[in-house]
C-alpha positions, -999 to +999 in steps of 0.1 A: +088-105-229+104-103-263+142-102-265+165-072-266+157-060-301+120-054-294+129-037-262+153-014-281+126-006-307+101+003-280+122+029-263+133+043-297+096+045-307+088+063-274+116+088-279+105+094-314+069+099-304+080+124-277+089+149-304+053+150-316+020+151-298+031+136-265+045+169-251+067+157-222+086+190-221+060+216-211+074+224-176+107+206-171+141+222-171+157+218-205+188+199-196+169+167-188+138+168-209+128+141-234+137+165-263+173+168-250+176+130-245+162+124-280+187+149-295+217+135-275+231+103-291+248+093-259+216+097-239+196+078-265+221+049-262+218+049-225+180+046-229+185+015-251+207+001-223+180+008-197+154-008-220+171-042-212+158-038-177+165-067-153+176-089-182+210-071-180+217-090-148+205-123-162+234-123-187+259-124-158+272-160-161+309-156-165+323-130-140+321-135-103+306-124-079+275-126-101+245-102-101+222-128-117+199-130-087+190-093-089+176-099-124+154-127-111+143-107-081+134-076-101+112-097-124+092-105-093+089-072-073+106-039-064+104-019-096+083+009-083+108+015-055+137+012-079+123+039-102+115+061-072+151+059-061+164+067-096+141+097-099+153+111-066+189+105-076+184+124-109+167+152-090+199+160-070+226+154-096+244+177-121+226+179-154+249+154-173+246+127-147+209+134-143+203+130-180+221+096-180+199+085-150+167+097-166+176+082-200+183+048-183+150+050-163+130+058-194+143+027-210+137+006-179+101+018-178+095+005-213+110-028-203+086-032-174+055-026-195+066-047-225+074-077-203+041-074-184+018-074-215+038-099-235+048-126-209+014-143-207+014-146-245+050-159-246+044-185-219+012-197-234+028-200-268+061-216-257+053-239-228+079-247-201+098-275-186+077-307-187+047-288-202+032-299-226+060-325-231+093-336-217+114-328-247+149-318-236+146-286-257+112-275-243+128-251-218+146-234-246+114-226-265+107-195-243+139-176-253+137-191-288+102-177-293+113-143-280+141-141-305+118-153-333+094-125-324+123-100-325+134-110-359+099-110-375+088-078-357+120-060-368+112-068-404+075-058-399+083-026-381+115-014-397+119-035-429+152-047-416+166-082-410+187-089-380+221-087-397+213-052-408+204-041-372+234-032-351+221-036-316+255-036-300+263-003-318+232+012-301+247+007-266+267+034-249+305+031-247+319+029-212+324+063-195+322+083-164+284+087-167+280+050-168+301+047-136+278+072-119+248+055-133+259+021-119+262+037-084+227+050-087+215+015-098+232+000-067+215+026-045+182+019-061+186-019-057+194-014-020+162+006-017+140-018-037+151-052-025+153-064+011+185-084+007+205-059-012+216-037+017+234-066+033+253-075+001+289-063+007+298-071-029+268-056-047+289-029-066+312-056-080+282-077-089+266-049-109+298-041-126+302-077-136+267-079-148+273-049-171+305-064-184+290-099-191+259-083-207+280-063-231+300-095-240+267-114-247+253-086-269+286-083-288+289-120-294+253-124-306+251-091-326+238-091-362+244-129-369+251-138-405+246-171-424+282-178-417+276-174-380+248-200-381+267-225-402+297-223-379+276-225-348+258-256-362+292-272-370+305-265-335+273-281-321+280-312-341+316-312-328+303-308-292+321-275-286+289-254-282+258-262-262+230-277-283+206-250-272+227-222-288+200-214-313+176-203-285+199-173-278+205-160-313+181-142-336+172-164-366+167-148-401+131-136-404+126-155-436+132-188-419+106-182-392+077-200-408+055-199-377+030-171-369+050-158-339+033-124-340-002-139-340-012-120-370-039-147-376-054-138-342-052-172-326-069-172-292-046-175-263-050-173-225-031-164-194-011-195-183-024-191-147-060-183-156-076-199-186-106-176-184-084-146-192-084-150-230-073-128-258-067-128-296-044-098-296-014-100-319+021-090-308+015-057-326-014-048-303+006-059-272+034-037-283+011-007-288-004-013-254+031-013-238+040+019-256+008+036-243+015+025-207+052+035-210+043+070-221+020+075-191+046+063-167+075+083-182+054+115-178+050+107-141+087+098-137+097+131-151+073+149-129+088+131-099+123+141-109+113+178-111+090+177-081+109+156-055+095+175-026+059+166-034+047+132-020+019+132-044+043+129-074+059+098-058+025+083-051+014+088-088+046+073-101+043+042-078+007+037-089+017+039-126+046+014-122+024-007-100+031-039-080+026-063-109+055-086-116+072-090-149+069-128-152+031-130-156+017-094-151+000-101-118+007-092-082+014-126-068+049-132-055+063-158-060+048-158-095+016-178-102+017-215-109+016-218-147-009-244-157-023-237-191-006-235-225-010-244-262+025-240-277+031-231-313+051-257-333+084-241-321+103-274-316+097-283-352+108-248-363+139-250-341+150-282-358+141-270-392+164-240-389+192-262-376+187-286-405+187-256-430+222-248-419+233-284-422+226-282-459+231-246-469 
């Protein structure tokens, strides 16, 4: 998966495409159609929030009780049931609450597909703890690569560098609709995950996850050169963890490695070396957009045809049982064996060194 900027770009691209040839709106009531979500800034912002998918829960490190484990579980299974529950919630709600639930779900769908198509490339290109070396920063290369991809892809797709892209400003402000949405998410988790119904503190966990995620996005939003210089100085003083750079988007001009695979380097699935590809990130992104469009169509049909079992079956088939960690059905995820990492460790230290001397 890329990090949160690429996820935001994908849902924005989907909503933009919906005004053209996609034609989502042919038979749906107007209050919750793609056209109305696209035209409603609040709904668009909720779609960007939904596009963060289970990652939202993974940012819950500070407030307790934590919802972190729900992020890990949803990367493994349960997403078809989760979206089925959200669709049925939207079907019985008032138009405003339904629109928020639909917007969130549309974003969540794009997260599912972008994770699945990109994670094999990310894992192959970043390596993991102990593979291919025991460098203490090797585990940080996965999130570091994701953020490098975000930075370079943002420049490629929008002609913007990260300081000019206000991700935090794209998120919705707190409001009644988010409270209702959180309740729907809790209900969906209790439907999708076996352990969730027995969690007496699940509502507080999800509220804490939202709060911590907002804090993380605010604190890492649109970093400037001054941000990097201060962070590097704090690292030298020992007041910030040495892996801080893996969680912040570097300036695109400092990313000297071909993280988008524009040179079409051959890579393979980390669990199956016979599954090879030379696709660039641009092709993976387009594939995720195509899959997302198909699933969103079926999700909207499910919202507006909740009495038809066939619409639920079609949605479940489109979402599928494949996990988000490696894009296959095995749970727990497959044992990663193969990789050929890009020179990310060298890049990581080059960027730190740049801010030592700039």
